[in-house]
DSSP file (Angstrom, degrees, kcal/mol; ACC not computed):
  #  RESIDUE AA STRUCTURE BP1 BP2  ACC     N-H-->O    O-->H-N    N-H-->O    O-->H-N    TCO  KAPPA ALPHA  PHI   PSI    X-CA   Y-CA   Z-CA
    1    1 A M              0   0    0      0, 0.0     2,-0.2     0, 0.0     3,-0.0   0.000 360.0 360.0 360.0 131.5   12.9    1.6  -14.4
    2    2 A A        -     0   0    0      1,-0.1     2,-0.2     0, 0.0   109,-0.1  -0.515 360.0-102.8 -81.4 148.9   10.0    0.7  -16.8
    3    3 A I        -     0   0    0     -2,-0.2     2,-0.2     1,-0.1    -1,-0.1  -0.521  38.6-128.2 -69.8 136.1    7.1   -1.4  -15.6
    4    4 A R        -     0   0    0     -2,-0.2     4,-0.1     1,-0.1    -1,-0.1  -0.581   6.5-148.9 -86.4 148.3    7.4   -4.9  -16.9
    5    5 A S  S    S+     0   0    0     -2,-0.2    -1,-0.1     2,-0.1     3,-0.1   0.675  82.3  67.4 -88.3 -18.5    4.5   -6.6  -18.7
    6    6 A E  S    S-     0   0    0      1,-0.1    -2,-0.1    -3,-0.0    57,-0.1  -0.636 106.3 -79.4 -95.6 157.9    5.5  -10.0  -17.3
    7    7 A P        -     0   0    0      0, 0.0     2,-2.1     0, 0.0    55,-0.2  -0.279  41.0-121.5 -55.6 140.1    5.2  -11.0  -13.7
    8    8 A D    >   +     0   0    0     53,-1.8     3,-2.1     1,-0.2    55,-0.0  -0.527  42.5 169.2 -83.7  74.4    8.1   -9.6  -11.7
    9    9 A I  T 3   +     0   0    0     -2,-2.1    -1,-0.2     1,-0.3     4,-0.1   0.603  62.5  78.9 -70.2  -8.9    9.1  -13.1  -10.5
   10   10 A Q  T 3  S+     0   0    0     -3,-0.1     2,-0.8    94,-0.1    -1,-0.3   0.709  79.8  77.3 -71.9 -15.3   12.3  -11.7   -9.1
   11   11 A V  S <  S-     0   0    0     -3,-2.1    -1,-0.1    50,-0.2     2,-0.1  -0.849  83.6-148.7 -90.8 112.9   10.3  -10.5   -6.1
   12   12 A T     >  -     0   0    0     -2,-0.8     4,-2.2     1,-0.1     5,-0.1  -0.330  21.9-116.2 -81.3 162.3    9.8  -13.7   -4.1
   13   13 A E  H  > S+     0   0    0      1,-0.2     4,-2.8     2,-0.2     5,-0.2   0.881 118.2  56.0 -62.4 -37.2    6.8  -14.5   -2.0
   14   14 A A  H  > S+     0   0    0      1,-0.2     4,-2.3     2,-0.2    -1,-0.2   0.899 107.0  49.0 -62.8 -39.9    9.1  -14.5    1.0
   15   15 A E  H  > S+     0   0    0      2,-0.2     4,-2.6     1,-0.2     5,-0.2   0.911 110.7  50.5 -66.0 -41.4   10.2  -10.9    0.2
   16   16 A I  H  X S+     0   0    0     -4,-2.2     4,-2.7     1,-0.2     5,-0.2   0.953 111.9  47.3 -59.6 -49.2    6.6   -9.8   -0.2
   17   17 A D  H  X S+     0   0    0     -4,-2.8     4,-2.4     1,-0.2    -2,-0.2   0.901 113.1  48.9 -59.2 -42.0    5.7  -11.4    3.2
   18   18 A A  H  X S+     0   0    0     -4,-2.3     4,-2.5     2,-0.2     5,-0.3   0.920 112.9  46.0 -66.4 -44.4    8.7   -9.8    4.9
   19   19 A V  H  X S+     0   0    0     -4,-2.6     4,-3.1     2,-0.2     5,-0.3   0.941 113.9  48.7 -63.9 -47.5    8.0   -6.3    3.5
   20   20 A V  H  X S+     0   0    0     -4,-2.7     4,-2.4    -5,-0.2     5,-0.3   0.934 114.2  45.7 -59.6 -47.3    4.3   -6.4    4.3
   21   21 A A  H  X S+     0   0    0     -4,-2.4     4,-1.8    -5,-0.2    -1,-0.2   0.936 117.8  42.3 -63.1 -47.0    5.0   -7.6    7.9
   22   22 A L  H  X S+     0   0    0     -4,-2.5     4,-2.2    -5,-0.2     5,-0.2   0.951 117.5  45.4 -66.9 -49.3    7.7   -5.1    8.6
   23   23 A F  H  X S+     0   0    0     -4,-3.1     4,-3.3    -5,-0.3     5,-0.2   0.955 115.7  44.0 -60.8 -52.2    6.0   -2.1    6.9
   24   24 A Y  H  X S+     0   0    0     -4,-2.4     4,-2.1    -5,-0.3    -1,-0.2   0.833 111.4  54.7 -68.6 -30.4    2.6   -2.6    8.4
   25   25 A G  H  X S+     0   0    0     -4,-1.8     4,-0.7    -5,-0.3    -1,-0.2   0.925 114.8  40.5 -62.7 -43.8    4.1   -3.3   11.9
   26   26 A R  H >X S+     0   0    0     -4,-2.2     4,-0.9    -5,-0.2     3,-0.8   0.910 113.9  52.6 -69.7 -43.0    5.9    0.0   11.7
   27   27 A A  H >< S+     0   0    0     -4,-3.3     3,-0.6     1,-0.3    10,-0.2   0.880 103.9  57.1 -62.3 -38.0    3.0    1.9   10.1
   28   28 A R  H 3< S+     0   0    0     -4,-2.1    -1,-0.3     1,-0.2    10,-0.2   0.778 114.0  39.5 -64.5 -25.9    0.7    0.8   12.8
   29   29 A E  H << S+     0   0    0     -3,-0.8    -1,-0.2    -4,-0.7    -2,-0.2   0.498  90.0 116.4 -99.9  -6.5    3.0    2.3   15.4
   30   30 A D    <X  -     0   0    0     -4,-0.9     4,-2.0    -3,-0.6    -3,-0.0  -0.342  69.7-129.1 -67.0 142.5    3.9    5.4   13.4
   31   31 A A  T  4 S+     0   0    0      1,-0.2    -1,-0.1     2,-0.2    -4,-0.0   0.859 106.0  32.4 -61.6 -37.0    2.8    8.8   14.9
   32   32 A L  T  4 S+     0   0    0      2,-0.1     4,-0.4     3,-0.1    -1,-0.2   0.912 131.3  29.5 -86.2 -47.2    1.1    9.9   11.7
   33   33 A L  T >> S+     0   0    0      1,-0.1     4,-2.4     2,-0.1     3,-0.6   0.793 103.1  76.2 -86.7 -29.8   -0.2    6.7   10.2
   34   34 A G  H 3X S+     0   0    0     -4,-2.0     4,-3.2     1,-0.2     5,-0.3   0.889  92.4  51.2 -53.1 -49.5   -0.8    4.6   13.3
   35   35 A P  H 3> S+     0   0    0      0, 0.0     4,-1.7     0, 0.0    -1,-0.2   0.862 111.9  49.0 -59.8 -33.6   -4.0    6.2   14.4
   36   36 A I  H <> S+     0   0    0     -3,-0.6     4,-2.1    -4,-0.4     5,-0.2   0.946 114.3  44.1 -69.5 -48.2   -5.5    5.8   11.0
   37   37 A F  H  X S+     0   0    0     -4,-2.4     4,-2.9   -10,-0.2    -3,-0.2   0.939 114.9  48.2 -61.8 -47.1   -4.5    2.1   10.8
   38   38 A R  H  < S+     0   0    0     -4,-3.2    -1,-0.2    -5,-0.2    -2,-0.2   0.848 114.0  47.9 -64.8 -32.6   -5.7    1.4   14.3
   39   39 A G  H  < S+     0   0    0     -4,-1.7    -1,-0.2    -5,-0.3    -2,-0.2   0.829 118.0  40.0 -74.7 -31.7   -9.0    3.1   13.7
   40   40 A A  H  < S+     0   0    0     -4,-2.1    -2,-0.2     1,-0.2    -3,-0.2   0.802 119.9  40.9 -88.0 -31.3   -9.6    1.3   10.4
   41   41 A V  S  < S-     0   0    0     -4,-2.9    -1,-0.2    -5,-0.2     5,-0.1  -0.910  79.6-143.0-125.4 104.6   -8.4   -2.2   11.3
   42   42 A P    >>  -     0   0    0      0, 0.0     3,-2.0     0, 0.0     4,-0.6  -0.240  28.2-109.9 -61.3 153.6   -9.3   -3.5   14.7
   43   43 A D  G >4 S+     0   0    0      1,-0.3     3,-1.1     2,-0.2     4,-0.4   0.856 119.2  58.7 -51.6 -39.0   -6.7   -5.6   16.5
   44   44 A T  G 34 S+     0   0    0      1,-0.2    -1,-0.3     2,-0.1     4,-0.2   0.693 110.4  43.0 -67.7 -17.6   -8.9   -8.7   16.0
   45   45 A E  G <> S+     0   0    0     -3,-2.0     4,-2.6     1,-0.1    -1,-0.2   0.413  85.3  97.4-104.7  -1.2   -8.8   -8.2   12.2
   46   46 A W  H <X S+     0   0    0     -3,-1.1     4,-2.6    -4,-0.6     5,-0.2   0.899  82.4  49.5 -60.8 -44.7   -5.1   -7.4   11.9
   47   47 A T  H  > S+     0   0    0     -4,-0.4     4,-2.0     1,-0.2    -1,-0.2   0.912 113.2  47.7 -61.4 -42.7   -4.0  -10.8   10.8
   48   48 A H  H  > S+     0   0    0     -4,-0.2     4,-2.2     2,-0.2    -1,-0.2   0.902 111.1  51.7 -63.0 -41.6   -6.7  -11.0    8.2
   49   49 A H  H  X S+     0   0    0     -4,-2.6     4,-2.6     1,-0.2    -2,-0.2   0.918 108.4  50.3 -63.0 -43.8   -5.8   -7.5    6.9
   50   50 A I  H  X S+     0   0    0     -4,-2.6     4,-2.5     1,-0.2    -1,-0.2   0.904 110.5  50.1 -61.6 -41.8   -2.1   -8.5    6.6
   51   51 A A  H  X S+     0   0    0     -4,-2.0     4,-2.2     2,-0.2    -1,-0.2   0.903 110.8  49.8 -62.8 -40.3   -3.0  -11.6    4.6
   52   52 A K  H  X S+     0   0    0     -4,-2.2     4,-2.1     2,-0.2    -2,-0.2   0.908 111.4  47.9 -65.2 -42.0   -5.2   -9.5    2.3
   53   53 A I  H  X S+     0   0    0     -4,-2.6     4,-2.4     2,-0.2    -2,-0.2   0.889 109.5  53.2 -67.1 -38.7   -2.4   -7.0    1.8
   54   54 A G  H  X S+     0   0    0     -4,-2.5     4,-2.1     1,-0.2    -1,-0.2   0.913 109.1  49.5 -59.7 -42.1    0.0   -9.8    1.0
   55   55 A A  H  X S+     0   0    0     -4,-2.2     4,-2.1     2,-0.2    12,-0.3   0.884 108.1  54.7 -64.0 -38.5   -2.5  -11.1   -1.6
   56   56 A F  H  X S+     0   0    0     -4,-2.1     4,-2.5     1,-0.2    -2,-0.2   0.952 110.3  44.6 -58.4 -50.0   -2.7   -7.6   -3.1
   57   57 A W  H  X S+     0   0    0     -4,-2.4     4,-3.0     1,-0.2     5,-0.4   0.834 109.8  55.5 -68.1 -31.6    1.1   -7.4   -3.5
   58   58 A R  H  X S+     0   0    0     -4,-2.1     4,-2.1     2,-0.2     6,-1.6   0.892 110.5  46.6 -64.6 -37.9    1.2  -11.0   -4.9
   59   59 A K  H  X S+     0   0    0     -4,-2.1     4,-1.1     4,-0.3    -2,-0.2   0.934 116.8  43.7 -67.2 -45.3   -1.3   -9.9   -7.5
   60   60 A V  H  < S+     0   0    0     -4,-2.5    -2,-0.2    -5,-0.2   -52,-0.2   0.923 127.6  27.0 -65.6 -45.8    0.6   -6.7   -8.3
   61   61 A L  H  < S+     0   0    0     -4,-3.0   -53,-1.8    -5,-0.2   -50,-0.2   0.737 137.2  22.2 -94.6 -24.8    4.1   -8.2   -8.4
   62   62 A R  H  < S-     0   0    0     -4,-2.1    -3,-0.2    -5,-0.4    -2,-0.2   0.390  92.9-123.2-126.2   0.7    3.5  -11.8   -9.4
   63   63 A R     <  +     0   0    0     -4,-1.1    -4,-0.3    -5,-0.4    -3,-0.1   0.805  56.2 157.7  58.8  32.0    0.1  -11.7  -11.1
   64   64 A Q        -     0   0    0     -6,-1.6     3,-0.4    -9,-0.1    -1,-0.2  -0.672  40.5-121.8 -87.9 140.6   -1.2  -14.3   -8.7
   65   65 A P  S    S+     0   0    0      0, 0.0     3,-0.1     0, 0.0    -1,-0.1  -0.271  74.8  87.9 -70.3 165.4   -4.9  -14.6   -8.1
   66   66 A G        +     0   0    0      1,-0.3     2,-0.5    -8,-0.0   -10,-0.1   0.231  64.5  88.6 130.9 -14.5   -6.3  -14.2   -4.6
   67   67 A Y        +     0   0    0     -3,-0.4    -1,-0.3   -12,-0.3   -15,-0.0  -0.960  32.0 157.8-116.1 128.9   -7.0  -10.5   -4.2
   68   68 A D        +     0   0    0     -2,-0.5    -1,-0.1    -3,-0.1   -12,-0.0   0.090  35.9 119.2-134.6  24.4  -10.3   -9.0   -5.2
   69   69 A G        -     0   0    0    -17,-0.1    -2,-0.1     1,-0.0     0, 0.0  -0.121  61.8-123.4 -82.2-177.3  -10.6   -5.8   -3.2
   70   70 A N     >  -     0   0    0      1,-0.1     4,-2.4     2,-0.0     5,-0.2  -0.843  19.9-172.6-130.1  92.7  -10.8   -2.2   -4.3
   71   71 A P  H  > S+     0   0    0      0, 0.0     4,-2.4     0, 0.0     5,-0.2   0.862  84.8  53.4 -57.4 -38.6   -8.0   -0.2   -2.8
   72   72 A M  H  > S+     0   0    0      1,-0.2     4,-2.9     2,-0.2     5,-0.3   0.961 110.6  46.0 -62.4 -49.7   -9.4    3.2   -4.1
   73   73 A R  H  > S+     0   0    0      1,-0.2     4,-2.3     2,-0.2    -1,-0.2   0.915 112.8  50.7 -58.5 -43.9  -12.8    2.5   -2.5
   74   74 A A  H  X S+     0   0    0     -4,-2.4     4,-0.7     1,-0.2    -1,-0.2   0.901 114.3  43.1 -62.8 -41.3  -11.2    1.4    0.8
   75   75 A H  H >X S+     0   0    0     -4,-2.4     4,-0.7    -5,-0.2     3,-0.6   0.884 113.5  50.5 -75.0 -38.1   -8.9    4.5    1.0
   76   76 A V  H >< S+     0   0    0     -4,-2.9     3,-1.2    -5,-0.2    -2,-0.2   0.904 104.0  60.7 -62.7 -40.5  -11.6    7.0    0.0
   77   77 A A  H 3< S+     0   0    0     -4,-2.3    -1,-0.2    -5,-0.3    -2,-0.2   0.759  91.6  67.1 -61.3 -25.3  -14.0    5.5    2.6
   78   78 A L  H << S-     0   0    0     -4,-0.7    -1,-0.3    -3,-0.6    -2,-0.2   0.868  84.4-161.0 -65.1 -34.5  -11.5    6.4    5.4
   79   79 A G    <<  +     0   0    0     -3,-1.2    -1,-0.1    -4,-0.7    -3,-0.1   0.522  69.1  74.8  71.5   6.3  -12.3   10.1    4.7
   80   80 A V        +     0   0    0     -5,-0.3     2,-0.2     2,-0.0    -1,-0.1   0.476  60.1 118.1-126.4  -6.6   -9.1   11.4    6.4
   81   81 A L        +     0   0    0     -6,-0.4     2,-0.3    -5,-0.1    -2,-0.0  -0.420  34.5 175.5 -76.7 139.9   -6.2   10.6    4.1
   82   82 A E    >>  -     0   0    0     -2,-0.2     4,-1.3     1,-0.0     3,-1.1  -0.816  48.5 -92.5-131.0 170.4   -4.1   13.4    2.6
   83   83 A R  H 3> S+     0   0    0     -2,-0.3     4,-2.2     1,-0.3     3,-0.2   0.865 122.3  60.7 -53.4 -39.8   -1.0   13.6    0.5
   84   84 A R  H 3> S+     0   0    0      1,-0.2     4,-2.0     2,-0.2    -1,-0.3   0.827  99.9  55.6 -61.6 -31.6    1.2   13.8    3.6
   85   85 A H  H <> S+     0   0    0     -3,-1.1     4,-2.5     2,-0.2    -1,-0.2   0.904 109.4  46.1 -66.5 -40.4   -0.1   10.4    4.7
   86   86 A F  H  X S+     0   0    0     -4,-1.3     4,-2.7    -3,-0.2    -2,-0.2   0.843 109.0  55.1 -72.3 -33.0    1.0    8.8    1.4
   87   87 A E  H  X S+     0   0    0     -4,-2.2     4,-2.0     2,-0.2    -1,-0.2   0.924 112.4  43.1 -62.9 -43.1    4.4   10.5    1.6
   88   88 A R  H  X S+     0   0    0     -4,-2.0     4,-2.5     2,-0.2     5,-0.3   0.914 111.8  54.7 -67.4 -42.5    4.9    9.0    5.0
   89   89 A W  H  X S+     0   0    0     -4,-2.5     4,-2.8     1,-0.2    -2,-0.2   0.930 110.0  47.1 -55.1 -47.7    3.6    5.7    3.8
   90   90 A L  H  X S+     0   0    0     -4,-2.7     4,-3.1     2,-0.2     5,-0.3   0.898 109.6  52.7 -64.3 -40.8    6.1    5.7    0.9
   91   91 A A  H  X S+     0   0    0     -4,-2.0     4,-1.8     1,-0.2    -1,-0.2   0.941 115.2  40.6 -60.9 -46.6    9.0    6.6    3.1
   92   92 A L  H  X S+     0   0    0     -4,-2.5     4,-2.2     2,-0.2    -2,-0.2   0.898 116.4  50.6 -67.3 -40.2    8.3    3.7    5.5
   93   93 A F  H  X S+     0   0    0     -4,-2.8     4,-2.7    -5,-0.3    -2,-0.2   0.922 109.3  49.8 -65.8 -44.6    7.5    1.3    2.7
   94   94 A E  H  X S+     0   0    0     -4,-3.1     4,-2.3     1,-0.2    -1,-0.2   0.902 110.3  50.9 -62.2 -40.6   10.6    2.1    0.8
   95   95 A A  H  X S+     0   0    0     -4,-1.8     4,-1.9    -5,-0.3    -1,-0.2   0.926 111.4  48.1 -62.1 -44.1   12.7    1.5    3.9
   96   96 A A  H  X S+     0   0    0     -4,-2.2     4,-2.2     1,-0.2     5,-0.2   0.912 111.0  50.5 -63.5 -42.7   11.0   -1.8    4.5
   97   97 A A  H  X S+     0   0    0     -4,-2.7     4,-1.9     1,-0.2    -1,-0.2   0.909 111.0  48.4 -62.7 -41.5   11.6   -2.9    0.9
   98   98 A R  H  < S+     0   0    0     -4,-2.3    -1,-0.2     1,-0.2    -2,-0.2   0.853 114.4  46.8 -67.8 -32.9   15.2   -2.0    1.0
   99   99 A E  H  < S+     0   0    0     -4,-1.9    -2,-0.2    -5,-0.2    -1,-0.2   0.837 121.5  34.4 -75.3 -32.7   15.7   -3.9    4.3
  100  100 A C  H  < S+     0   0    0     -4,-2.2     2,-0.3    -5,-0.2    -2,-0.2   0.641 110.3  60.3-100.6 -17.1   13.8   -7.0    3.3
  101  101 A C  S  < S-     0   0    0     -4,-1.9   -90,-0.1    -5,-0.2   -85,-0.0  -0.750  82.2-103.0-118.4 157.6   14.6   -7.5   -0.4
  102  102 A R     >  -     0   0    0     -2,-0.3     4,-2.9     1,-0.1     3,-0.4  -0.418  52.1-101.4 -63.7 154.4   17.5   -8.0   -2.7
  103  103 A P  H  > S+     0   0    0      0, 0.0     4,-2.2     0, 0.0     5,-0.1   0.865 121.4  47.8 -53.4 -43.6   18.3   -4.6   -4.4
  104  104 A E  H  > S+     0   0    0      2,-0.2     4,-1.5     1,-0.2     5,-0.1   0.868 114.6  46.6 -68.9 -34.1   16.6   -5.5   -7.7
  105  105 A A  H  > S+     0   0    0     -3,-0.4     4,-2.6     2,-0.2    -1,-0.2   0.901 110.9  52.4 -71.2 -41.1   13.5   -6.8   -6.0
  106  106 A A  H  X S+     0   0    0     -4,-2.9     4,-2.9     1,-0.2     5,-0.2   0.901 106.7  54.0 -60.4 -40.4   13.4   -3.7   -3.7
  107  107 A A  H  X S+     0   0    0     -4,-2.2     4,-2.3    -5,-0.3    -1,-0.2   0.907 110.8  45.1 -62.2 -42.0   13.6   -1.5   -6.8
  108  108 A V  H  X S+     0   0    0     -4,-1.5     4,-2.4     2,-0.2     5,-0.2   0.939 114.0  49.2 -66.5 -46.9   10.5   -3.2   -8.4
  109  109 A F  H  X S+     0   0    0     -4,-2.6     4,-2.5     1,-0.2    -2,-0.2   0.923 113.5  46.5 -57.2 -47.1    8.6   -3.1   -5.1
  110  110 A I  H  X S+     0   0    0     -4,-2.9     4,-2.6     2,-0.2    -1,-0.2   0.903 109.9  53.2 -66.0 -42.6    9.4    0.6   -4.7
  111  111 A E  H  X S+     0   0    0     -4,-2.3     4,-2.0    -5,-0.2    -1,-0.2   0.941 112.7  44.2 -58.1 -47.4    8.5    1.5   -8.2
  112  112 A R  H  X S+     0   0    0     -4,-2.4     4,-2.7     1,-0.2     5,-0.2   0.903 111.8  53.0 -65.6 -40.8    5.1   -0.1   -7.9
  113  113 A A  H  X S+     0   0    0     -4,-2.5     4,-2.9    -5,-0.2    -1,-0.2   0.906 108.9  50.0 -61.8 -41.3    4.5    1.4   -4.5
  114  114 A R  H  X S+     0   0    0     -4,-2.6     4,-2.5     2,-0.2    -1,-0.2   0.913 112.2  47.3 -63.4 -42.4    5.2    4.9   -5.9
  115  115 A L  H  X S+     0   0    0     -4,-2.0     4,-2.2    -5,-0.2    -2,-0.2   0.918 114.7  45.8 -65.2 -43.3    2.8    4.3   -8.8
  116  116 A I  H  X S+     0   0    0     -4,-2.7     4,-2.6     2,-0.2    -2,-0.2   0.924 112.9  50.5 -66.0 -44.1    0.1    3.0   -6.5
  117  117 A G  H  X S+     0   0    0     -4,-2.9     4,-2.6    -5,-0.2    -2,-0.2   0.924 111.2  48.1 -59.6 -45.2    0.6    5.8   -4.0
  118  118 A A  H  X S+     0   0    0     -4,-2.5     4,-2.5     1,-0.2     5,-0.2   0.904 111.4  50.8 -63.0 -40.8    0.4    8.4   -6.8
  119  119 A S  H  X S+     0   0    0     -4,-2.2     4,-2.5     2,-0.2    -2,-0.2   0.919 111.4  47.6 -62.9 -43.6   -2.8    6.9   -8.2
  120  120 A L  H  X S+     0   0    0     -4,-2.6     4,-2.9     2,-0.2     5,-0.2   0.911 111.2  50.8 -65.5 -41.9   -4.4    6.8   -4.7
  121  121 A V  H  X S+     0   0    0     -4,-2.6     4,-2.5     2,-0.2     5,-0.2   0.949 113.2  45.3 -59.8 -49.0   -3.5   10.4   -4.0
  122  122 A H  H  X S+     0   0    0     -4,-2.5     4,-2.3     1,-0.2    -2,-0.2   0.902 114.3  49.0 -63.4 -40.7   -4.9   11.6   -7.4
  123  123 A G  H  X S+     0   0    0     -4,-2.5     4,-2.6    -5,-0.2     5,-0.2   0.919 111.2  48.8 -64.8 -43.8   -8.0    9.5   -6.9
  124  124 A L  H  X S+     0   0    0     -4,-2.9     4,-2.5     1,-0.2    -2,-0.2   0.912 112.3  48.7 -62.4 -42.3   -8.6   10.8   -3.4
  125  125 A E  H  X S+     0   0    0     -4,-2.5     4,-2.6    -5,-0.2     5,-0.2   0.891 110.6  52.0 -65.4 -38.6   -8.2   14.4   -4.5
  126  126 A F  H  X S+     0   0    0     -4,-2.3     4,-2.7    -5,-0.2    -2,-0.2   0.955 113.0  43.2 -60.5 -51.1  -10.6   13.8   -7.4
  127  127 A F  H  X S+     0   0    0     -4,-2.6     4,-2.4     1,-0.2    -2,-0.2   0.878 113.9  51.4 -65.4 -37.4  -13.3   12.4   -5.1
  128  128 A R  H  X S+     0   0    0     -4,-2.5     4,-2.2    -5,-0.2    -1,-0.2   0.933 112.6  45.5 -64.1 -45.4  -12.7   15.1   -2.5
  129  129 A D  H  X S+     0   0    0     -4,-2.6     4,-2.5     2,-0.2    -2,-0.2   0.902 112.7  51.4 -64.2 -41.4  -13.0   17.8   -5.2
  130  130 A R  H  X S+     0   0    0     -4,-2.7     4,-2.2    -5,-0.2    -2,-0.2   0.918 110.8  47.7 -60.7 -44.4  -16.1   16.2   -6.7
  131  131 A D  H  X S+     0   0    0     -4,-2.4     4,-1.9     2,-0.2    -1,-0.2   0.880 111.3  50.7 -66.8 -38.0  -17.8   16.0   -3.3
  132  132 A R  H  X S+     0   0    0     -4,-2.2     4,-1.7     2,-0.2    -2,-0.2   0.917 110.9  49.0 -63.9 -42.9  -16.9   19.6   -2.5
  133  133 A A  H  < S+     0   0    0     -4,-2.5    -2,-0.2     1,-0.2    -1,-0.2   0.888 111.2  49.5 -63.7 -39.4  -18.4   20.7   -5.9
  134  134 A A  H  < S+     0   0    0     -4,-2.2    -1,-0.2     1,-0.2    -2,-0.2   0.849 116.3  42.1 -68.6 -33.9  -21.5   18.7   -5.3
  135  135 A A  H  <        0   0    0     -4,-1.9    -1,-0.2     1,-0.2    -2,-0.2   0.721 360.0 360.0 -81.1 -21.9  -21.9   20.2   -1.8
  136  136 A G     <        0   0    0     -4,-1.7    -1,-0.2    -5,-0.2    -2,-0.1   0.352 360.0 360.0 -62.6 360.0  -21.0   23.7   -3.0
């Protein structure tokens, strides 16, 4: 499926909210991802984090304003993420999208998640290699 240049309005706000809630609830309890999430986002900040992630997906999928973060910076700052974490993230995310969305909306959500995941993996590897070379 090709990326659309217009907002993907077939993904509703309700579907975004449902996917974000289901995925992040599962990820927080996941054996691989849970410790990272719990370490990065304290319980007292979880509701705020979920709202921020919802705003991120609204911007990605519906071109709505409201998110002004830097996902690459946030993920690099964790200092522990590897390709296997993103593979698990995608598996859980795809399952949540398929459970919460109509098939055409799930396909768009999954396509974007795969592109974002690949971008983050490549960016993390770039920064890691750069830092190793500088320390080397």
